[in-house]
C-alpha positions in Angstrom: 0.0 0.0 0.0 1.4 3.4 -1.0 2.9 5.7 1.6 2.8 8.8 -0.6 2.2 12.1 1.2 -1.4 13.0 0.9 -0.4 16.7 1.2 0.6 16.5 -2.4 -3.2 16.7 -3.3 -3.3 20.3 -2.2 -0.9 21.4 -4.9 -1.0 18.7 -7.6 -4.7 19.3 -8.3 -4.7 23.1 -8.0 -4.0 23.9 -11.6 -6.3 21.1 -12.8 -9.2 22.6 -10.7 -8.6 26.1 -12.0 -8.6 24.9 -15.6 -11.8 22.9 -14.9 -13.6 26.0 -13.4 -12.5 28.2 -16.4 -13.8 25.6 -18.9 -17.1 25.3 -17.0 -17.7 29.0 -16.4 -15.8 31.1 -18.9 -16.1 29.0 -22.1 -20.0 29.0 -22.1 -19.9 32.9 -22.0 -18.0 32.9 -25.3 -18.9 31.4 -28.7 -17.3 30.2 -31.9 -13.6 30.9 -32.1 -13.3 32.3 -28.6 -15.1 29.3 -27.0 -12.7 27.0 -28.9 -9.7 29.0 -27.8 -10.7 28.9 -24.1 -11.4 25.2 -24.2 -8.2 24.3 -26.1 -6.0 26.5 -23.9 -7.3 25.4 -20.5 -7.8 21.8 -21.5 -4.1 21.9 -22.4 -3.3 23.4 -18.9 -5.4 20.6 -17.4 -3.5 18.0 -19.3 -0.1 19.5 -18.2 -1.4 19.6 -14.6 -2.3 15.9 -15.0 1.4 15.1 -15.8 2.6 17.0 -12.7 0.0 15.3 -10.6 1.1 11.8 -11.5 2.9 9.5 -9.1 6.6 9.5 -8.7 6.7 6.0 -10.2 9.1 6.3 -13.2 7.1 4.1 -15.6 3.8 5.9 -14.9 5.5 9.4 -15.0 7.2 8.5 -18.3 4.0 7.3 -19.8 2.1 10.3 -18.6 4.8 12.7 -19.9 4.7 11.1 -23.4 0.9 11.2 -23.4 0.9 14.8 -22.1 3.3 16.0 -24.8 1.5 14.3 -27.6 -2.0 15.4 -26.3 -0.9 19.1 -26.0 0.6 19.0 -29.5 -2.4 17.4 -31.1 -4.7 19.8 -29.2 -2.9 22.8 -30.6 -2.9 21.3 -34.1 -6.6 20.6 -33.7 -7.3 24.2 -32.8 -5.3 25.6 -35.8 -6.0 22.9 -38.4 -9.4 21.5 -39.3 -8.7 17.8 -39.7 -10.8 14.7 -38.9 -7.7 12.6 -38.0 -6.0 15.3 -35.9 -9.2 15.8 -33.9 -9.5 12.0 -33.4 -5.9 11.7 -32.1 -6.3 14.7 -30.0 -9.3 13.3 -28.1 -7.8 9.8 -27.8 -4.5 11.2 -26.3 -6.4 13.5 -23.9 -8.7 10.6 -22.8 -5.7 8.3 -22.2 -3.9 10.9 -20.1 -7.0 11.8 -18.0 -7.8 8.1 -17.6 -4.2 7.4 -16.4 -4.4 10.3 -13.9 -7.8 9.2 -12.6 -6.6 5.7 -11.9 -3.4 6.8 -10.2 -5.1 9.2 -7.9 -8.0 6.9 -7.2 -5.4 4.5 -5.8 -3.9 7.3 -3.8 -7.2 8.2 -2.2 -8.5 4.6 -1.7 -5.4 3.0 -0.4 -4.1 5.7 1.9 -3.7 5.0 5.6 -4.0 8.7 6.6 -7.3 10.5 6.0 -7.2 14.2 6.1 -9.0 17.2 4.5 -6.5 16.9 1.6 -7.6 13.3 1.0 -11.2 14.5 0.6 -10.0 17.2 -1.7 -8.3 14.6 -3.8 -11.4 12.5 -3.9 -13.4 15.4 -5.3 -10.8 15.9 -8.0 -10.9 12.2 -9.0 -14.7 12.6 -9.4 -14.3 15.6 -11.7 -11.5 13.8 -13.7 -13.9 10.8 -14.2 -16.5 13.2 -15.7 -13.9 14.7 -18.0 -12.7 11.2 -19.1 -16.1 10.1 -20.1 -16.8 13.4 -21.9 -13.7 12.8 -24.1 -14.8 9.2 -24.7 -18.3 10.3 -25.8 -16.8 13.0 -28.1 -14.4 10.4 -29.7 -17.3 8.0 -30.4 -19.5 10.8 -31.9 -16.5 11.9 -34.0 -16.0 8.3 -35.4 -19.7 7.5 -35.7 -21.9 10.6 -36.1 -25.4 10.6 -34.7 -24.4 8.3 -31.8 -26.1 11.0 -29.7 -29.3 13.0 -30.3 -30.1 16.4 -29.0 -27.1 18.6 -29.8 -28.8 20.8 -32.3 -32.3 21.1 -31.0 -32.3 21.4 -27.2 -29.0 23.0 -26.2 -29.0 26.5 -24.7 -27.3 28.0 -27.7 -28.5 26.0 -30.7 -26.5 26.4 -33.9 -26.5 24.5 -37.2 -22.9 23.5 -36.7 -21.1 23.3 -33.3 -17.5 24.2 -33.1 -14.8 22.5 -31.0 -15.7 24.6 -27.9 -19.4 24.1 -28.1 -19.2 20.4 -28.9 -16.9 19.8 -25.9 -19.2 21.8 -23.7 -22.2 19.6 -24.8 -20.3 16.4 -24.0 -19.0 17.7 -20.7 -22.6 18.6 -19.8 -23.9 15.2 -20.8 -21.1 13.4 -19.0 -21.8 15.1 -15.6 -25.6 14.9 -16.0 -25.1 11.1 -16.5 -22.5 10.7 -13.8 -24.8 12.4 -11.2 -27.8 10.5 -12.6 -29.8 13.7 -13.2 -30.9 12.4 -16.5 -32.5 15.5 -18.1 -33.0 13.6 -21.3 -32.2 16.5 -23.7 -29.1 14.7 -25.0 -29.7 11.0 -25.6 -27.3 8.2 -26.6 -28.5 6.4 -29.7 -26.4 3.3 -30.0 -25.9 0.3 -27.8 -22.3 1.3 -27.2 -23.0 4.8 -26.0 -26.0 3.6 -24.0 -23.9 1.0 -22.2 -21.2 3.6 -21.5 -23.7 5.9 -20.0 -25.0 3.2 -17.8 -21.4 2.3 -16.7 -20.6 5.9 -15.9 -23.8 6.4 -13.9 -23.0 3.3 -11.8 -19.4 4.3 -11.3 -20.4 7.8 -10.3 -22.9 6.7 -7.7 -20.6 3.9 -6.4 -17.8 6.4 -6.0 -19.8 8.9 -4.0 -21.7 6.3 -1.9 -18.7 4.1 -1.0 -15.4 5.8 -1.4 -16.2 9.4 -0.3 -18.5 8.3 2.4 -15.9 5.8 3.7 -13.2 8.5 3.8 -15.4 10.9 5.7 -16.4 8.2 8.1 -12.8 7.3 8.8 -11.9 10.9 9.4 -14.7 11.2 11.9 -13.5 8.0 13.7 -10.0 9.4 13.8 -11.2 12.5 15.6 -12.8 10.3 18.2 
């Protein structure tokens, strides 16, 4: 079981959370080119933060660094060049890096001996990373097989005939967290067996995570105080 210092959570996730908040708050206020610029820039910051937040294990850090470099490069190319293949590789690289970061920090939170406020902070960050991971998976699937989801052009807040990179990512991020928290508004609906099963998987993982992991950590913290 790892003996890593849980105080690392306080700093390793700071940049990631700032980027997350900017994407969630600032990007929707912009449109078109500026929305894409904000999403690309701060998603890149979040990917870089993911590399710095990885464990000190050399193999994991090396893999994360390679994924981080390629993800940021493809993300920049995706913003500057309209290419089906570049966008595909950009989403795949980002999803792999976020997935690796989520797994590493889930293990840090779940297997730690010492439960503090920083551990809870790390648990919240893992929950947010999980939502980002699935949003990238959904966007990749829609990119490979269009019409895997229904509702982007008819029931979004800012409906447009063609959604840019920023708007499309915002839609999938919204759908991902609505699914993960089991709100289920029904405005965006998965249309294939694959996307439906992924939505079910995410909903189960989200509820299991909150009910078991976070509740267990808080319970142990309370028992430590006694």
